C-alpha positions in Angstrom: -8.6 -42.8 5.4 -8.6 -39.0 5.9 -5.5 -37.0 5.1 -4.7 -33.9 7.1 -2.2 -31.4 5.7 -0.9 -28.2 7.1 -0.2 -24.9 5.4 1.9 -24.6 3.3 2.0 -28.2 2.1 3.8 -29.4 -1.1 1.2 -32.2 -1.2 -1.6 -29.7 -1.2 0.1 -27.5 -3.7 0.8 -30.4 -6.1 -2.8 -31.5 -5.8 -4.1 -28.0 -6.5 -1.8 -27.6 -9.5 -3.0 -30.9 -11.0 -6.7 -30.0 -10.5 -6.2 -26.6 -12.0 -4.1 -27.9 -14.9 -1.3 -25.4 -14.1 2.4 -25.8 -14.4 4.4 -24.7 -11.3 6.5 -22.3 -13.5 3.3 -20.3 -14.0 2.4 -20.1 -10.3 3.7 -17.8 -7.7 3.7 -18.6 -4.0 3.6 -15.5 -1.7 4.3 -15.7 2.0 6.2 -14.4 5.0 8.4 -17.4 5.8 11.6 -18.4 4.1 11.6 -21.8 5.7 8.0 -22.8 4.8 6.4 -20.6 2.1 9.5 -19.9 0.0 10.9 -23.4 0.5 7.7 -25.0 -0.7 7.7 -22.8 -3.8 11.3 -23.6 -4.6 10.7 -27.3 -4.1 7.8 -27.3 -6.6 9.5 -24.9 -9.1 7.2 -22.0 -8.4 8.3 -18.3 -8.4 8.6 -17.3 -4.7 7.9 -14.0 -3.1 8.6 -13.2 0.5 6.7 -10.4 2.2 8.5 -8.6 5.0 5.4 -8.0 7.2 5.5 -11.3 9.0 8.2 -13.6 10.4 10.9 -12.8 7.9 12.9 -9.6 8.3 15.3 -8.0 5.8 18.3 -9.1 8.0 17.1 -12.7 7.7 17.5 -12.7 3.9 21.3 -12.5 3.9 21.7 -15.2 6.5 19.4 -17.7 5.0 20.4 -20.3 2.3 16.7 -20.1 1.1 16.6 -17.2 -1.4 13.2 -16.0 -2.7 12.8 -14.8 -6.3 11.3 -11.5 -5.1 11.2 -9.6 -1.9 8.4 -7.1 -1.1 7.8 -4.9 2.0 4.0 -5.2 2.0 1.3 -7.0 0.0 0.4 -3.6 -1.5 3.5 -4.0 -3.7 2.3 -7.3 -5.1 0.1 -6.1 -8.0 2.9 -3.9 -9.4 5.4 -6.8 -9.2 2.9 -9.2 -10.9 2.3 -6.7 -13.6 6.0 -6.1 -14.2 6.9 -9.8 -14.3 3.7 -11.4 -15.8 4.3 -14.5 -17.8 7.9 -13.9 -18.6 8.8 -17.5 -18.3 
């Protein structure tokens, strides 16, 4: 039986973590949606980063119960964030 999963999918992420031998606490999920990308990351114990270039706007952050670990304006900010936070737990 074929399984079809959408993006993002906790099922897919768990499978990828298992195949790569990675702990969720060492993986970051980066996306533009609080309700899908950030929610999936939180569910699995990953560090979550929301990028404000897509569906989520700064005003959405205060109103949402889903809180990302980090907020960046554009993907161009991601390398500096990763460097500043790399493997701190």
